[in-house]
C-alpha positions as CSV (number, residue, x, y, z in Angstrom):
1,M,30.6,87.3,-1.7
2,R,27.8,90.0,-1.9
3,S,27.9,89.9,-5.6
4,K,27.3,86.0,-5.5
5,T,24.3,86.3,-2.9
6,L,22.4,89.2,-5.2
7,P,21.9,87.1,-8.1
8,R,20.8,84.3,-6.2
9,F,18.2,86.3,-4.5
10,L,17.3,87.9,-7.8
11,V,16.7,84.2,-9.3
12,L,14.8,83.2,-6.4
13,A,12.4,86.3,-6.3
14,T,11.8,86.3,-10.2
15,A,10.6,82.4,-9.7
16,V,8.6,83.3,-6.8
17,A,7.0,86.2,-8.6
18,A,6.6,84.0,-11.9
19,G,4.7,81.6,-9.7
20,V,2.6,84.0,-7.8
21,T,1.5,85.4,-11.2
22,V,0.6,82.0,-12.7
23,V,-1.5,81.3,-9.7
24,M,-3.2,84.6,-9.7
25,L,-4.0,84.1,-13.4
26,S,-5.2,80.8,-13.2
27,V,-7.4,81.8,-10.2
28,F,-8.8,84.8,-12.3
29,F,-9.4,82.9,-15.3
30,I,-11.2,79.9,-13.3
31,Q,-13.5,82.5,-11.9
32,Y,-13.9,84.2,-15.2
33,R,-15.1,80.7,-16.6
34,W,-17.3,80.1,-13.8
35,T,-19.0,83.4,-14.1
36,T,-19.6,83.4,-17.8
37,E,-21.0,79.8,-17.5
38,E,-23.5,80.7,-14.8
39,I,-24.6,83.7,-16.6
40,T,-25.3,81.7,-19.7
41,S,-27.1,79.0,-17.9
42,T,-29.1,81.5,-16.0
43,S,-30.0,83.7,-19.2
44,S,-30.7,80.7,-21.0
45,A,-33.0,79.4,-18.7
46,Q,-34.9,82.6,-18.1
47,H,-35.2,83.1,-21.9
48,Q,-36.9,79.5,-22.2
49,E,-39.3,80.4,-19.5
50,F,-40.1,83.6,-21.2
51,L,-40.8,81.9,-24.5
52,A,-43.0,79.5,-22.7
53,Q,-45.1,82.1,-20.8
54,S,-45.3,84.1,-24.1
55,F,-46.6,80.9,-26.2
56,E,-49.3,80.6,-23.5
57,R,-50.4,84.1,-23.5
58,R,-50.8,83.9,-27.4
59,A,-52.6,80.6,-27.3
60,R,-54.9,82.0,-24.7
61,S,-55.7,85.1,-26.7
62,D,-56.1,82.8,-30.0
63,M,-58.6,81.0,-27.8
64,H,-60.4,84.0,-26.5
65,S,-60.6,85.1,-30.2
66,L,-62.2,81.9,-31.5
67,A,-64.5,82.0,-28.5
68,D,-65.9,85.6,-29.3
69,E,-66.2,84.5,-33.0
70,I,-68.2,81.5,-32.0
71,I,-70.5,83.6,-29.8
72,A,-70.8,86.5,-32.5
73,I,-72.2,83.8,-35.3
74,G,-74.5,82.6,-32.8
75,P,-76.7,79.5,-32.7
76,D,-79.0,80.6,-35.6
77,A,-76.1,80.9,-38.2
78,G,-76.9,77.4,-39.7
79,D,-80.6,78.3,-40.5
């Protein structure tokens, strides 16, 4: 009788272990996907903000340079 009980127990234990393994791997994969999506979206937003700030700094610098050139030419340049 003992020989019949042991294989049933091993089959049940193997099935439970396989089920737990599948659940744990699924949870890990879902967390991995969520984390990568959050990192990607956050990084993308930060990069876009950096580009906008860089463009604004460059545009201001160009405007200041142009204003300095206009002042350097002065009002008497057309005479």
